N, C-alpha and C positions, 0 to 999 in steps of 0.2 A: 504494500500500500504506500502511495506517495504522500509525503508530509508536505503540507502547504506552508509556505513562508509568508510572513506578513507582507502586505503590499507596501512597498516604498513609494510614496506618492507626494505630489505637491497639490495643495489646493490653489484656487485661482490667485489669491493674494500672494502666496509664497512664490508662485511661478512668475507673477508680475514683478515682484521684488528682485528675483534672480536676474531677470532680463531688463530691469529698469523701465518697465511700462506701468501704466495704470491698469488695475483690474478690468476696467471697462474695455480696454483694448482687446484683452483675451475674450471677453464676453462678445464683443463685435466679431472677432475672428470665428468664434463658434457659430454665430448666426450666418456667417458667410461661408462656412465649411473650410476655413483656413486653419492654420496652426497645427499643433500636435494632436494626435488621437487622445481622446479623453473618455472617462467613464462617469456615468451618473449613477450614484449609489445612494438610495434613500434621500434623494433630493440634493445631495452634495456632488459637486463636480470635482473629480480627481484626475490628475495627470500622472500616470505611472512614470517613475524615474527612468525606466528603460525607454519609454516612448519619447520622453523629453530629450534624452541623450541622442536617440535616433534622429529626431527632428533637427536637433542642433547640428549633428554630423551631416545630414542631407542639405543643410542650409549653407555649408561651406562653399566659398567661391574663390577663384583665383583672379578674376577680372570682372569689371562691370558689364562686359558684353555677354556673360553667361546668363542663360535663362534661369528664372527662379525654379526651384524644385517644386514638384506637384505636392501639395499638402494632402 
């Protein structure tokens, strides 16, 4: 039987602080289907740390001419 590990996650406020944005920016991104994958559990929005790291990695660029990664 597999043992479940606790979910390491950010709430909207913590992720906004990490990136230097207002929480409302992340709320807008969710409405637009942008940003990292999130989970809605019991009315709370949570961003798993692994999804945040993946989004950050996929957002890396080497020049301004590169297209944005699909979110």
